[in-house]
N, C-alpha and C positions, 0 to 999 in steps of 0.2 A: 262404319268411318267413325263412329264415336270410341268403340274397343280400340280400332288402330291408333286414334288421337292418343287415350290414356296411356299405350304402349309407348307411343313415341314419347310422350313427356316422363313415363316413369327413365325411360333408357338416358334421356337427357337430365333429370336429377341426381342419377347414379356417378354421371360422370361429372356433374358439378361439384358432388359431394367429395370424389377423389381429387380433384383440383384443390377446393377447399384446404381439405387436409395436407397437401404436398405443400401449399402458399404459405399456411401457419408456418410449418417446421422450417421451412427456408427463412423467413422472415425471424423467428425465435432465436434458430442460431447465428442471423446475421447482430441483433441485438446482444445476443451473449458474448460475442467477441469485441465488439465495440466497446462494451462496457467494462469488458476486462483489460482492455489495451488503456482505456484511458485510467483507470486505476490504477495501472502499475506505472504510467505517468506522472502521478500524483506521487506517489511515494519515492519515484526516482526526483523529483522536484524538492520533497522534502530533505532527502540524502545530499543534494546540492547545498541547502540550505546548511545543515549540519557540517558539513565539509568546511564552508567560510566560515563558520564560527569557529571550528576545530584551529584552522589557519591562523584566525585572528587571534586567537587563544594564547595559542604558540607564539606570535609575534610578540605579544607583549612580554610575556615571560622571557624570552632571547633578549628583548632591549633592555628589559630593568635588570635581567642578568648581566648584561655587558655593563651597565653603569655600576654594578654593586648594589644594586638597590636605590629608592629614593626616600628622601624626608620628608613627611607631612606632618602638619598642623596636628596635635592630638584635640579631639572633639569626642562627640558620643557616638558618634559611626567608626571613627579611625581611634582604635585602641592601641598600647603599644601589644605587641605580640608576644605572650607567652613563651612560644613554643620558639624565639628566635634568640640564640644565646651567642652575642657576639659583642666584642666590645663598642661602646659609643653607640647601642640602639637608640638611647633616649637622651637625646639634648636640649640646650636652652638658649635660646637665642639672646642678643647683647639687650633685647628690647624685653626680655620676659616671656616669649613665645615659647611652650615646650613642643618639640618635635619630638617624630618617632621615626624609627626606619624601618621601610617598608621592603620586604623582598618580595620576591618575583612573585611566589605562590599569594600572598596576601594582596598586593597590589591586583592580579588578575581576578582575584575573587571579589576584591571592592569592583572592578569593573565589570566583572559577570554580573553582581547583582543589579547594578544600575541599568544594563544592559536588558537583562532579564525580565525585569520588570516594564520596560518599555515595549518589549519585542515579543515575549513570552518564551522565548529558547533560553534554555539553562543549562549550564555549562557546570561540571564537577570534577575534581580533581579526587580519584581515588587510588588506594595502595592497599596490599594486601597486609602491609607494616607500616599503618599510619602514624606519621608523628603526631597528628591534629585527630582528635578522637572523631571531630566532622567529618574528616578525609575517609571513614570507613566505608567501605563499598554495600552498596543493596543486593540481594541475591544475583540479579541480572550482571551487575556490574564484577562480581567477585567473579564468574562465570567466565566473563569474558577476559578478566585478569589471568584467568589459570590458563584461558586458550592462547593468550600471548606467550606463556611460558611455553607451548609448544609449538612457537613460531608463526601465528596468525598474525595479521597485521591489521586487520580491521574487523569488527563486531557491529551489525548493525540488522535491527530488526523492529518490527511495529507491536508495541507493546501496550497494555492497559493499565493504565495510572491511576490514582487517585483524582486527579482533575482531568481525567479523560483519556482519549486516544494519543499516543505518541510515537514518533519515528525516534530511536534510540540507536546514535553510532558511538563508539569507543575505538580509540587509538591509542597504541603503549607510548609513555611517556619517557624516554629514553634519559638516563642519568650522562651530564656533560659535565668537562673539568668544571665548569664555572658553578656546577650545584653545590660541588665539593664542599663549597664554603662552610655551608648550612648542615649538608645532609653527610658528611663525611661520618660524623659522629654513628650514623646508623650502620655502619659498614658496607655503603655503596662504591662502588669504583665506576669509572668513566664506560659509556657501553652497557652498563645493566640496565634491566627494566624497573624504572623505581616506582610503576604504578602505571597509570593511564587517564585518559579525560575523556567522558563522557559528555556529550551532547543531546539533549532531547527537545526535539521540535514538536509541537504541537498540531496536530494534525488537523483541529477540529476548522480554522480559516481555509486550509485548504478543500477540506470535504464540504464547506460551503460553497467555496467557487467551485468545486467539482460536481455539485448539485445540479445547477443549470444545466451541465452540459450534460448528464445523465437524464436529466428530465426530455431536452432537445431530441437526445436520441430514439429515448422511449416513444413522446408524440410522434416523430419523423416515422420509427418503425410500425407504429399503432396507427398510425394515417395511411403509410404503403400496405398496410395489411387490411385495413378497411376498402382502401381502393382496390385491391386486387378481387376480395371476396364480392364489392358490390359490382365491378366486371364479371366475374363469373355469375354472379346473380342476374343480373342486366342480360348478359349475353344468353342464358341459357333460354330464360323467358323470351326472348324477342328471336332467338333462332328459331325457337319450337314454334314461335306463331307464324314465322317466316316459312319455315318447312310445309306446314300444314296448308299455308295459304297457297304454296306455290301446287302441294299436291292438289287440292280442289281447281286452281287453275288448269293443270295438267288434264283434269278428267274433264274439263268444258273444253279445252282448246287443242284436240289429239289433233287436230289438220295441221297444227303448227308445232309439232314434235321435232320435226329436222330444224327448225330453226331454235327451239331451246335447248336442243343438243349442241347447236354450234356455239349456243351461250355457254354454257356449262365446260364446251371447252376453253371456250374465251377465259373463263373463270378460273379454269386450270393453270391458265398459264398467269396468269394475276397474281393467283397464290405462289407459284413459282418465285416471281417476281418479290413477293413479300416476305416470302422466307429470305431470299438475299438481301433484301433490306433490312431485316430482322437481324442478320447476323453482322451486318455492317454495323448496327444499333448496338449490338452487344461489345464488338471492337472500340467504338467510342466509349460506352460506358464503360469498359474496363482501364482505359486511356485515363477516365474522371477520376475513378476511385486510385490510379496510381499519384494523379493532381495531389489528391486529399492526403494523399499519405507524405507526400513532400511537404504541404503546407503543415502537418503534424511536424514533422522535421525541424522545419525550421521556426514555428514555437519553442522547440526545444533548446533551440541555438538562441533564441530572445532570451530563454532563462539561464543561460550562459551566458550572452552580454550581461545582465542581472549582475550576475557574480564580476563580473569586470567590472561594474561600477562601485561593488562594493571593495575590490581590490583597488582602486584607484581612491576611495575614501580611505582605505588603510592606510596609502603613502601620504594623503594629506594628512593623517592623523602622526605618522612619523616626522613628517616637520616642525609639528605644534611641540613634538616629545623634543627634536633637539634645541628650539627654543626654551623649552623648560628646563632641559640639561644645562643650556649654558646660563640659567636664572639660578640654577640649583649652586652652579660652584661658586657665583657671587654672593649667594645666601652663606655657604659653608663658611667663605673667608670670613664675614660678619659674626659668626654665629661662633666663631673659635676665640673672640676676645668677651670675655664676662666678667662682669668685677661685682664684691658686695657691697655693700651700704655703709660709709663710714661716716660716723655723726660726733658732735660733742655737746654736752650738757653743761649747766652751770648748775652752781651749790644747792638750787631747789631744784635740779632734774628738767630744767625748763631746756630746750634744745637750743644752742646757739649758733650750729653748722649741721649741715647735711649736703653729704655728696649728691651729685645726680642721678645715681644709681638706685636712691631711694624711690625714685619713680617706678623701676622694673621692678623692686621687691614688694611697696605698698600701692602705687598707683599716683602717691603726690609729689606735685612738684617742689622742690626744697624751700621753696619761700612758705609753703602753706604748710609747715611744720614747725617752722621755727617760731619759739614761744609755746610750744606745746611740750608736753611731757609725755613718755614711754605710755604713763598708764591712759594716757585720754586715748591711744590708738587701742585699747583693749577693751574686750567687754568686761563687765563689772565684777564679777565671781574672779575674772583672771588677774585681773589690775588691782583687786585685795590681795591675792596671794602673792604678787610679784612685788608689789609694794614692801610686803612685808619682808621677804628676802632680801630685795635690794637695799632696804632701810639698816639690815647689818652689816652689808658691805661696806655702805656710806659711815657706820658708827664706828665700825673699825681700819676706815679707809684702807680697805685691801681690795687689789684688783680681783678679777671674775674671769672666767674661761668657760665658753660653752654653755651657756645658762639659757636654756630650753624653757620659751614662751610663746605665746600665740598671739598674733596680733589681728586687727583687722585692716583689709585691704581696705581700699576708696571707694570699691564695688560691693562692700560688706560680706566678703569673702574672707575666709580663717587664715591667715599663711602662717607656719610653723618657724620658728627662729630660731637661730644658735647667737646669744649676746656673748660677747666680749669688751671688757673693757679693763681701762687701768686708771687708778686717779689722777687728778692734774691738782696741783700745788703752785702757791703763788712764791714770791722770793721771800718771803717770811715762814713758810710752810704749813700757809693755812689751806684747807680745800678749795679749791676753787671751783671744783665740778669733777666729771668724768669724759673722758675720751676712748670711743671703740668701735667696734666693726658689727653690723647685725650681716646674717648669713641666712638666706632662705632655703630652709630644707623641706620645704613641703613637697617638693617631688621625690627626695627621698624618701620621706614618711611613707607618701603613699606607694613608694616601690616596694617597701619593706611589707608594707599591709600586705600589698600584692605579693610578694614571695612568702608571707605566710600562708596565705589562700593557696599558692600553687602548694606550697608544700601538704597545707591537707586534702588539697583537690588530689594529689598523686598517691597520698596514703588511700582516700577512699575509691581512686580507680584503682590500686593495686587491688585491693581486696574486692571489688566489685565487677573484677576483667571475669570474661568466660575463660581466660588461659591461665593454667597455672605457671607462677613466676616464682623463679629461686635465683637469688644475688648469692654470689660467691665473691670472696677477695681474691687478690692476685695468688695466695699461698694455696687457694681451692677451698676454703673454710667458709662453711655457710655463715651467711650474714641475714637476708631478708627473705621471706617467702610469703606468701597468701594462702588463704584457706583452700583456695581451688588447687593448688598444689598438691596440699594434704588428701583433698579426695580424690583427685585425679591418681594418685600414687597410692590411697589408701593405707597411709603411714600410722600405726597406731600409736597412740601418747605415751606410751614406754617408751618407744623409740625416740620421739621427738626430746620429751624429759631427758634422755642420758646426753643429746647433745653430742654424739659421737659421729664425725662424718663419716667414717669407716663403715661404723652399723648402719646408719641411713644408705649409704652407697649398695651395699651387699644386699637391704632389703629389696631396692628396687629393681637392682639387676637381675634379682631370682625371678622376679614377674615376666623376663623377656625371652623369647624366644632366640635371639642373638646376644648374650650380652656380652658377648669378647668382639662386636661390632662396636657396641656401643661403648665401651669403653676405649677402644681405640679411638673412637671417634673425640674423646674427650681428652685424653693424653694429646692428640694432633692438636687441639685448640689452647691446650695450656702452653705446648713448644712454640705456637705462632698465636699469641694472645692479640695481635691486633687482625685476625681472621676473622669472618661470619661464615655463620655455618645455618645451611637447614636440612632437614634429613626426616627419615619416616621410623617409627619402633612400633615394631608388631609383636604384642603382648601372646602370653599362651592361652587366655582366655578368649581372645579373639578381636582384642580390641585394637585400635590402632591411632597412635598420638602421632602430631607431628611436633618434630623438636627445633626450635630458634635459637640461636645464640650468636650475642654479639657482644662486643668489649664495652666497658665501663669507662669511661674517658674523663679527665681530670686533669683541667691545666696542662693539655697537650700529650699527656701518659696515660696508659692502661693502667687502672687502680683494681679491676675486677673483671668479672663476666656475669651478664643477665642471661640467665636461660629461662624460655617461656615452651610452656607445653599446650597442647590444644589436641583434645579428643576430636577427630573426624572421622569416627566409623561410620556414623549414618551418612555422613556428607559422601565417602567412598563407596560404600555401597549407591548412594544416590546418584552419584556420578558415574558408577558402572551402569545403573538405569538408562541413565540420560544419555549416556553414549548408546546402546543400546537403541532406545529411544529416537536418538540422532539418525542411526544406522537405518531404523526402520523406514523414517520420515524421507530418507534418502531415498531407499529405495522403492518407496510409493512416488516419490515426485519421479525417479526414473521411468516406473511402469506407467506413469500417466501423461508422461511425455514420448514414451513408444507408441502410445495410443494415437497420438495426434502426428508423429512421424512415419511410422509404418504403415503401408499400402495394402496391406493382407492381412487375415489371421494369422498365418501361419508365419509371417516377420513377426508379428506381436508376439506370438506363443513362445517364440525361438527368444526372442528380447527380454521378455517374463521371465523365462526359465533362468536366462544366463542371468539376470539381476539375483533370484531366490538361490542359484546356487554360490554366487560370490559372497553372499551375506552371510550364507550358512557355513561356508566352505566345505560345499556337496562338489564330490566327483562324477554324478550320475544323476540325471532327473527326468521328470515325465509329466506332461500337462494333458488331461483329459477329459471329455465330456461325455454325457451320458447321454446316450442313444437310444433308438428303439431296440437294436441289436446288439447292445450294450456300451461298453466304455470305448469311446473314437478316440483316438489319439488325436491331438493338437498341435503339440510338442513334444522332440524326444532328443536329449541332448547327442552330440556327435558321438563319445564313445559307444553310446548304446546303439547306434545306428551302424557303427562299423562293425561292432560285435554279432549282431544280428545280420549280417549280410548273408548268411546261408540260410535264415530264414525269410527273408524278402528277394524278390527278381531284382537282377542287377538293372543299374539307372542312375540317372543323375541325381533326382531325388526320390524319396520311397514314397508311396502311395501309402493314404490313411488307411489306417485298420482299425477292427473293432475287436475288444477281449470279454470275455465272459466276467462278470463281475463277481469275483470270487477271491480266496485268499487273503494276503494282507491289503490288497484294494477292497475287495471286499468289505471288512471290516471298515475300514474309514468310512465308507459311503453309505453303510448299512447302519453303523452307530451315529451318522452327521457328526462326527467326533474325532478330532485330529489325535495320534499318537506316535510313539516312536520305538523302537526294540534295536539294540545294540548285539543281539545274535538272531538273526533272523530264520535260519535254518531251525531251531528249537523252538521256534513261536508257535504255540498251539493253531496258530491260522495259516500258519505256512504250509504251502504245497508245494515245494521244492519250485526250480526253475527250468525255464526250457533249454534245449541244445544249444549251442554255441552262445548263451546269455552271459554277459560279463558276471562274474562273481560278487555277491551282495554280503557285506559285512557287515554294515547297518543301512535302518530303513527310517521314513522318516515320511509320514503321509497327513495330507489337512484336506478336509472337503472344501468344495468351492459352493457356496451356497447362495441361493438369491430369493427372496420374499419367503425366508424358511425352510426352502425345497434345495437338496441338494441337486446341482447341475453337474457335476465332475468332481474333480480331484488335481492336487498336485503332490507328488511324491518325489523326494529326493533319496540319495544313496549314499553309502561309502564315505561317510567324512571322518577324515585322522582321528582317532579317539573317539570314535565314536555319537551320539546325539545326547542332548541335555534336554530339560524343561526350558530351557532359555533359548534353544535353536526352535524350539514346538510353538512357544508364544511367539517369537519370532515371524514364523511361516504363518502361523494363526492370524497377526495382525495385518499382513500383508496379503493374505487370502482375497479380502473386500475390495483392494486397490486393484487385484488381478482381474476379479468379475467385471468390477467398473469400466475397467479398462476394454473388456471384450465387448462388453455390452456398449459403450460409447464407439467403438469400432463399427461395429454392425448397425449402429444407426445412422452413423454418419454413411455407410454403404446405402443403407437403403432410403436415407436425405439425397443422396448423390443420386440414384434410380429417380425416385420423385423428381428431382428437377428436371432428369432428363426427359421424363415422360411429361410434364407440364411444358417446357421448352417446345416440345415437339407437337403438343396440342394446340399452342398458341400460335406457333408459325402454320399450322394449318385451319384455321380459323378464318372465315371469310367475311366475318364480321368487323367492320372497325370499331375501335376503344379509344375514347379521349378522355384525356383527366388534366383537371388543373391542380396544382396544390397550393394555391391560397384560393381567399375568399373574393378576390376582386375578378377572377377569372382572366387575368392581363398576360397568361404565360398558360398556354394549353400544348402537350404534345400527345402522342398516341402510337398505337401499334401499327405494325407494318402494312394492314388492312387500309387503316385509317389514311395512313401515309398514301398509298396506290391512290385511292378513292378522290382525296384533293389534290392529288400530283405535287408533291412537296417532299423535299427532303427529312430525315429524321432531325437537323439541327435547326429546321425552321420552325417559326411560331406560327400556330394554327390558331391560334386566338383572334377572332374580329374585334374584340375589345383590347388588341394590343396596343400599347401608348405609341409604339414605331408605326407611322403612316405607313411605311414601308414593307410592312412583316405580310408574309403571303399570306396569312388568315385575312387580314384586311381588305384583301385584293377579290375574296369571293363575295358573291351576292347570292341572298336567299330570297326566296318568293313562298309564299303559301297562297293558296287558291287566288293567283296569279298576283298577287300583292306584294310589295317589297316588304322585307323585315329588316330591325334594328338588330344589333348585337344584342340588347337586352331582351329581344322577342325570342331567342334562341332558347332550346330546353335545357342545356348544360347553365348558362347565366339565371336564368329563370329558376332554377332549381337549386342554385347555391343561394341569390337574393332570398327566395321566398321559403326555404332551410323546407323543401317539400319535393318530392317524386313529379317528374312530369312524363305523363303516359306516353306511349309513342304519336306522333304528328308527322304529318305526310309534307316535305319539304321540298322545291326543285331547286339546284344547286347550279349557280353559273361560275364556270371557273375561269381566269386568265385566258386559259387556252382556246376557251371559245366551244370548249364540252359541256354540254347537260345533260345533268343525270337526276334520278329522283332518290329521295331519301326517306325513309322512316326512321325518324330520329326521337330518342327517348332521355332522359336527364334524372340525376339524383345526387341530392349533397352527402358529401364526404365531413364526419364530426367525428371531434376529440372525444377524449374519455368524459369530459363535462357536457357533453352534447353541444357546443359550440361547434360552428361551420367552418371547417378549415379549408374546404375544396370542394371539386364535384368531378362527376364522371358522365360521360355520355357513350351511347351505343349508337350507332349508323348502319343502316342495312341497305344496300342498293335495292330498289324496287324498279330500277329502270326497266328491266326484262317485263316483269309483271305488267306495268304501266302500258308498255309499248303492247303487249297481249291484249289487255283490257283495251288498248284503244283498236286495234285492228279488230276484235270481239264486235265491239259496237259499231265501226263501219261497216263490218258487214251484216250486221242484224238490221241497219240503217237500208242497206241495199236489196238486202230481202225482202224489208217493208215497203220497198220503193217499187220492187218487182211484182209482188202482191198486189198494191194499190192499181199498178198498169194491168194486169192480166184483170182483175176485177171489173176495170172501165173497159176494156176490152170488150168482155161477155156482155155488157149492158148495152155498149152499142152493138152488137150484132143483133140483139133481141128486138132493139127498137128499129132496127135496117129491116128485119123479118116480119115486124108489125106492119111497116109501111109497105112492103111487098106484098103482102097478103091484102092491105088496102087497096093497092092498083089493081088488082088480080080480081077484086070483087066488084070493084069499078068497072072493071072489063068485063064481067060476067062470067069471069071463068072464076073455078074454085079455087081460095086458100092454096098454096104452096106449103105452108108450113103449121105444125101444129103445135101452140104457145098454152103449156098448163102451168101455172106458178112460177118456178124457176129454170123449168126443163122447157124443152122445145125439140121437135121432131120434124122432119121433111115430108 
């Protein structure tokens, strides 16, 4: 019996491990899918934010452009735009307030800087030909701008920046007619792509919001996983004990075999009923998942509603801007009228009259300076200088004009003044004083200083720029150039010293592969001086330059031309490598997508082969896997099958076949290294082709490697022009993705098979399993077996602690040893409340239908990763049949005991009666009839 019991529990243990592994795989797959789906939702939310920011930026620019710009007060933050060269850029109001014109780009930048600081989202206008150096693109923006030139409408990716992870979005910025007011000098025309607006949305906040959801997913799946493992473990133990107890009962109660067999038939019917209930439960779970997906879609609609709120805010901003525009028009009318300060002095130089404009110039009311001299309004050193010069004018009684001097404003600041005055005489010709005008030229002085600074900056920029710059006049004569131009074209000093344009031109064109095209473009541009140009120059030594040219405008006419040259040799090679990387990445994505979409390995193999053929421009291909008998084909291109019809039986789909590992295939596999040949017939490893095989003009093979071991290969052939190292590197880069795709597909198939086995096993289990996913046990559900035990539906609440008094679980009564039990006394509730396992206890269950049955129930808590109780699980085994059998055995034993007692009493009475008969016979003088000795007698 002990040997039988050990073998029985060993079988249950192996089945339990199989179930645990399958359950773990199911939970891991579900968790991966949910986490990936939620991460994609986060990225989509960031993209919506970036699109709204882009549309707001475009709205600001359009509105300001329609108004021709906006005037704003000059401050530390708002300075005159040095890149804006239009009339009336800087004006001064009659109140002396300096204003500067803000063009659309400048205003949008100021608004973006304010909003960026508040919300973290950053906007940046970038161009490959920036007018403002700060608008030069970074590498990511430069790549996006070049893609716009190829017709791409939008670029958005997740990038790691200095301050963290960002969603970057960029769209092209198209030149409109109203933009030409400021940008026509750059050669743009309406419809040209002038650059692009990039938006960077920080993902940190979204990731923080994403993390609790991810944690909930992980906790929920971990809880469900632990619940399943606990159920499997408890079921294994309880079921093993129950089967062993049943075997013992069968040995003792062979007389009741017929009744037990009938009970087994009844249980089989209950299992079938439980299977039907489980199928119904699966359908309902599927409906719940679809409802959850609908909630996710509603959450996405909520995000779109947030975007609608942003648009409403933008409309309110437009209304405020309309009011600002009306105020601006009134302000312009006032600003159009300005006046200088008119004054008079007496013979001692004291002011006797001052016009109201003195307040605009120096900040004083007219009455505040009457009786004071101009020298009182100057710094001591300036006053000494001006006094000496003014005295000379007064001594000679001469007028003076535009005499420069510096006065102190009332606020302590310095104002640069141009003073003009004439002497005033009385009737006798005596000097009465002077009368004149003071003009405030402070802003002009600042503008001149800024202009000098700008010229200096331009010269420094010209010398420090990475491009070679050449400026020629309208006649084609060289005017200016920077050192970078000399370095790029490698022009010797003796040619520069000759200052001969023809000699210089001949020297530079001699370095080009196509000097005729170079000169043709030069002649074309000089024939059409207003035209801009952009082309590429290829040098004999392999260098590549980008050449840009645009006219130099002055007072509305072309006075020369500016040429710029940029060495893009490394960039061109990098772009070529990037295009190949993008192509490989696209191929890898297609392969991995095929792994999800294809149902069979054959379909996946065909999809992978199609992708590799397309990327390498091959006409034939083969994917094979190494088996014990050779290289077994997984996929072969259609041309190969069509040509091999003579080698294979006719049929709709060719059967799999294995090939001996030798020849070109053998070299790839044995060397574990890819190679190509454009002359397979002459290759040392070539062994020829089978009959009816298509001609092979070129061959490319790459091994498929997993964990350092070659498991197969992919071979391609017949590329026009043959193969190069580029195609070999491309196929080698894609090989790991193909291996991963096949591994994933096989794992999916194995997971599906394990899920089917687990479902079938759960459907067949006669043990009831119930569980609660909260620490209060107010909601309890169970498997089909427990639903049948308690006569409830899948949607019913089994909890005896349910808050709803009408819940089916509240209608069940439990007894132990004849005493009623509360809900807190039940094994599941005790396990959760005490955070401990409850061994099997025997319960009597009274159902609302009137049926009574006996259960062997046990419980265990479910804990999260921190050890906290998050729910519980209980297993109930129906032991009614065992209890009934035990009761029948007890009654049978009692009956047998009564019978034995009755038989013993009868024998004793017979002995006493015989003794009486012997006494009577002895008394009558007759011999005794019965012989009685100990416990026996005889007649």
